[in-house]
C-alpha positions in Angstrom: 4.2 -6.8 -14.9 5.8 -7.8 -11.6 6.2 -11.6 -11.1 5.4 -12.1 -7.6 3.7 -15.3 -6.1 3.1 -13.8 -2.9 2.8 -9.8 -1.8 2.7 -8.5 1.6 0.9 -5.1 1.6 1.9 -3.1 4.5 -0.4 -0.3 5.5 0.4 2.1 8.4 -3.3 3.3 8.1 -6.7 2.3 6.9 -6.7 3.8 3.2 -2.6 4.3 2.8 -2.5 1.4 0.3 -5.7 1.9 -1.6 -4.4 5.7 -1.9 -0.8 4.8 -2.7 -1.0 1.2 -4.5 -4.8 0.2 -5.3 -4.2 0.0 -9.0 -1.6 -2.4 -8.3 -3.5 -4.5 -5.9 -6.2 -4.7 -8.5 -4.0 -5.8 -10.9 -1.7 -8.4 -8.8 -5.4 -10.0 -7.7 -6.4 -10.4 -11.2 -2.5 -11.9 -12.1 -3.7 -14.4 -9.4 -1.1 -13.5 -6.5 -1.4 -14.3 -3.3 -2.1 -11.3 -1.1 -1.6 -10.6 2.6 -2.7 -7.2 4.1 -1.7 -5.8 7.3 -2.9 -2.6 8.8 -0.5 -1.5 11.6 -2.7 1.0 13.5 -5.8 0.4 14.6 -8.4 2.4 13.1 -11.5 4.0 14.6 -14.6 2.2 14.1 -15.6 4.1 11.4 -12.7 3.3 9.2 -12.3 -0.1 10.4 -15.8 -0.5 8.5 -14.8 1.1 5.8 -11.8 -1.1 5.5 -13.3 -4.2 5.7 -15.9 -2.9 3.0 -12.4 -2.9 0.6 -11.5 -6.4 2.0 -14.9 -8.0 1.2 -15.2 -6.1 -2.4 -11.9 -7.6 -3.3 -12.6 -11.0 -1.9 -9.8 -10.9 0.4 -9.5 -13.1 3.5 -5.9 -12.7 4.2 -5.7 -9.8 6.2 -4.7 -8.6 10.1 -5.2 -5.4 12.0 -2.1 -5.1 14.3 -3.9 -2.8 16.7 -1.2 -0.1 17.7 -2.1 3.6 18.5 -2.7 5.7 15.6 0.1 8.5 15.5 2.2 6.8 18.3 3.7 4.0 16.3 7.1 5.1 17.0 6.5 4.0 20.7 5.7 0.2 19.7 8.3 0.3 16.9 10.2 -2.9 18.5 6.8 -5.1 18.4 5.9 -3.5 14.9 9.2 -5.0 13.8 8.9 -8.6 15.6 5.7 -8.9 13.8 7.1 -8.0 10.3 9.9 -10.2 11.2 7.2 -12.9 11.7 5.5 -12.2 8.5 8.8 -12.6 6.5 9.0 -16.0 8.4 5.6 -17.5 7.6 4.4 -15.7 4.9 7.5 -15.6 3.0 6.3 -12.7 0.4 8.5 -12.2 -2.9 7.5 -8.6 -3.0 6.6 -6.0 0.2 4.7 -3.0 -0.7 4.7 -0.3 1.9 4.7 3.4 2.8 7.3 5.9 1.8 9.8 7.7 4.2 7.3 10.6 4.0 6.4 13.3 6.5 3.8 11.4 8.7 5.7 9.9 11.5 3.7 6.7 11.9 4.7 6.1 7.9 8.0 7.0 8.8 8.1 4.2 11.7 6.7 1.5 9.7 8.9 2.5 6.6 12.0 1.9 9.0 10.9 -1.3 10.8 10.0 -2.8 7.3 13.3 -2.1 5.6 14.8 -3.8 8.9 12.7 -6.9 8.6 12.7 -7.3 4.8 16.6 -6.4 4.2 17.1 -9.5 2.4 14.3 -11.4 1.9 11.8 -9.7 -0.7 11.8 -7.2 -3.3 10.6 -3.8 -1.4 9.1 -0.9 -3.1 7.2 2.2 -1.3 4.2 3.5 -2.9 3.6 7.3 -4.1 3.1 9.6 -1.2 0.5 12.4 -0.9 2.3 14.5 1.8 5.7 14.9 0.2 7.2 17.5 -2.0 9.3 15.5 -3.6 9.2 11.5 -4.6 11.8 9.8 -7.1 10.3 6.9 -8.7 12.4 4.4 -10.1 9.4 1.8 -10.9 6.1 2.3 -13.1 3.5 0.0 -13.0 1.1 0.0 -15.7 -2.5 -0.8 -14.9 -5.6 -0.8 -16.7 -8.9 1.2 -16.9 -10.7 -1.4 -14.9 -7.9 -1.4 -12.0 -8.1 2.5 -12.0 -12.0 1.8 -11.4 -11.0 -0.6 -8.8 -8.7 1.8 -6.6 -11.5 4.4 -7.3 -14.0 2.0 -5.7 -11.6 1.3 -2.8 -11.2 4.8 -2.1 -14.7 5.4 -2.2 -15.4 3.3 0.4 -13.9 5.8 2.9 -16.7 8.3 3.2 -14.7 9.6 6.1 -12.2 10.9 4.2 -14.2 12.4 1.4 -13.3 15.7 2.2 -9.7 15.4 1.5 -8.6 16.4 -2.0 -6.3 13.4 -2.4 -9.7 10.8 -2.4 -11.1 12.6 -5.2 -11.5 10.3 -8.4 -10.3 13.1 -10.6 -7.3 13.6 -8.8 -6.9 9.7 -8.5 -7.3 9.5 -12.2 -5.0 12.5 -13.3 -2.3 10.9 -11.3 -2.5 7.5 -13.1 -2.7 9.4 -16.3 0.4 11.1 -15.4 2.5 8.4 -14.3 0.9 6.4 -17.2 2.3 9.2 -19.6 5.9 8.5 -18.2 5.9 5.2 -19.2 3.9 5.0 -22.3 1.0 3.7 -20.7 -2.7 4.7 -20.5 -2.6 4.5 -16.7 0.1 3.7 -14.2 1.3 4.0 -10.6 4.8 4.7 -9.5 7.0 3.2 -6.7 10.2 3.9 -5.3 12.4 0.9 -4.9 14.5 0.1 -1.8 15.6 -3.4 -3.0 14.9 -5.6 -5.9 15.4 -9.4 -6.0 14.8 -10.7 -9.6 
């Protein structure tokens, strides 16, 4: 498993980290890694409550909503870069987990700005997207059944998104099984590596 003391999770929207890296988040917490979680856009009230329920279940207190406009993050990219630069200076993460450069415009903006902010200071990996036709993982992180269950519970808080196929428990499990098969583990999550510092 990754030997990280401090991990920064960067989520363009509520539920992005849960869907892409929820099992890894569970495992990092079990491994006593210090976690800070930032949500870049401002969720509507219902999704805000869902996200807060996730934080409560995880016992996570170090989180922040940056409050930028959903689907318009590109307009605030300079401020977002400044905020992420500040995270680098104050939280000093060993590891940053954030979005891939996928088809969503907000994900693209956050991908670009986090790549700049942490270009020399931390290992930087991108969780697996659910909107792309292509994905080239270089890193597979095994997770346990308890971590998969924790991920499913996190995603399960988002009742406003329950009609989306990628929030279904069976879908989440099948993807974890597929990635596990590719690294000789029962379950796993896959990531693209932008930078690795060992």
